C-alpha positions, 0 to 999 in steps of 0.5 A: 516420072517423065512424059514421052513428049518431053523426053529426048528422042532415041538418037539424043536430039531434043524435041521442040517441046523439050527445049520449051520445057528447059526454057521455062525452067531457065526463065525461073532460074534467071528470075531468081538470080536476077532478083538477088542482084537487081535490088542492090543498085536501087536501094538508095532510091528506095530509101529516099522515096520511102524514107527508110533507114539503112538498117531497114534497107538492109532487110529489103535484101535480107528478107529475100535471103531469109525466105530463100535460104531458110525454106530450101530444104522444105522446098526440095522435099515438097517437090518430091512429095507433092509433085515437081510440076505442081510445086514449081508452077504454084511457087512461080505464080506466087513469085509473080504476085509478090513481084507485082506487090513489091512494085506497087507498095508505098510502105517499107514493111510491106516491101520487105514482106513482099521480098520475103514472100518472093524468097519463099517462093524461090525456095520452092521453084529452084529445087523443083526446077532442078529436079525436073531437069534431072528426072527428065534428062537421063544421066550423062551427056544430055543431062550435063548439057541441060544443067550447063544451060540451066545453071549458066542462065542463073549466073547470067541473070545474076550478072545482068541484074546489075545492068538492068537495075542500073538502067531501070533505076534511072527511071524508077526503082519500082521498075526493078521490082515489077520487071520479074512479074510479066516474065514470071507470068509468061513462064507460068502459062507456058509451063502449064502446057509444057512441063511434064507431069510427075507422080507424087511420092507414095508409100515412103513413110508419109511426111516428116513433119518434125524434120520439116519444122526443125530444118526450116526453123534452124535454117531461118534462125541461122540466116537471120543470126548471120544477117544481124550479127554485123549490126548487133555484134558477133560477140554480143549475147544475142548473137551467141545465144542465137548460134547456140540455139541453131546448134541445138536445133540442128542436133535435134534435126539430125536425130529426127532425120536418122530415125524418120522413115521418110526424112527431109534429108536422107543423111546417107547421101552425105557419105558420098565424097563427091556429094560432100565436095559439091555441097562444100564447093557450092558453099565456098564458091558462092560465098566468095563471089558474093563477098567479092561483088559486094566489095567491088561495088562499094569500091567502084561507086564510093571510091571511084565515083562510078555510076550504077550503070558504069559499075554494072558494065564493069561486071558485064565481061564476066556475065558475058563469058558465062552466057556465051559458055551456056551451050558448050560447058556440057560437052566440056564436062563430058570430056574432062569430068566435074572434078577437074573443071571444079578445080580449074574453075576455083583456081581461076577465081582465086587468081582473079581475086588475088589480082584485084588486090592490086587495085588503087585509087587510080586503076588501069581498067585493062590491067587489073579490073578487066583481067579479074572479071575475065578470070572470075567469069571463066571460073564461074562458067566452069565451076557452077555447072560442074557443082550442079552436075556432080551433086545430082549424078548418081541420085535416085529420081525420088530424091532429086528434089531433096538433093537439089534443095540441099545444094541450093541451101549450100549456095544461099547459106554460104552467100549469107554467112560469108557476106556477113564475115567479109562485112564484119572484117571490113567494118573492123578495119574501117577508119574513124569518121574523121580519118576516112580518107579515100586511101584509108577506106580502100585499105579497109577493103583489102582485108575483106578481099584477102578473106574472099581470096582465102574462102575461094582457096579453101574451096580449091583445096576441097575440090582438089581432094576429088583428084586423088587417084584411087590406089588399087593394090593388085591381088596377091596370092599367098600360099601357106605350106600346110598339110592341107591344100594351100590357102589363097588369101586375096589382099584387097584395097 
């Protein structure tokens, strides 16, 4: 339920308060994405300062992913049940406090705990923020424009996180942890005044406690298993048993959801072809990009010897393209539709990833790296907003939080799973320590880049199915020669 103060005017213009509301939501999305990318460059400094091993450093990243990806389904449903505004603001406050804690601690376990809490809070702000947009802006051009701005803010945050981390880490890694805190607090105070109040969902069968427990547990275990698999082995008994447990939990979750009067996820939404394509598209889209960024960062810093800031600036053209397209993509979606833009976006990303396979130990930036970044940035700018628009269109207002949580789960779980797969492929092809020449290391990266390209190509094939024309056969009247009046039989598609 939207407030008239935050609804578009009759002629479609946005009021200052509506712009303020959108900026608050964009700030939270920007911070969520910023936090994912900004910590990576700071890891070596954190390890040296706190005396952490490589496996412990991994959990500074994985702890955030675990909290974020594992609780998104619950976060999305909580937004519908408890009120989107309330859930968003409380979670944003927790995010600010966890950021402050992460910048002040002197212990590795406490830092990892703060990262988990930040991921947990982002699991509530992300679906709540997206559902506030979809219930404030009516479906159509106004919502498309708002979602384009919102999602490109997230993509910009992810890209700019690399630049910010390169600058801040030069002074202190603690600044990378503290930076989100003041921004989140400002957004919180502004949000208290501007965000529209929403009614809690009533009369829909109460809370799906068994579904919440099973869904959250299965997602947490899935993300944990995928994150740990490269370290303990994909074929180890621990990994196999963990995946088996995930399968059992998911089967139990589906059974509970089919019988629950108020399910955490109404499985009927997955009967929609556009919805399934949006979810699988998000899964492969983010999975391919995370794997690509991981390999390119290693290539630039370990093989080319570039600094953190130099590496961040190499990614800047992609981020700049995404940022500059923020206010334009909505109009493009209105004109061409989400299906066509998703196909075009995936095609651009596949081309960019394939082009990067040409890199060597003495790359020509203008011939390979820059074109790749421009292609990937263009694909990102077209695909990510289109996925969000397609996933939320045609969904009832009281289920917007649920669908938003499901989409964000596809994003996070796809990133975690495919990053682990790419890492495993690179590890399997890594040279022995004594033969680890730069060329041999580069050769071990190429199979990972091929996997990244194939993941994006799979996304392209999935989205291409949305372009199939719906064949409608014309009605045919068949007259039967009988003593009775001729029967008209209509043959329908």
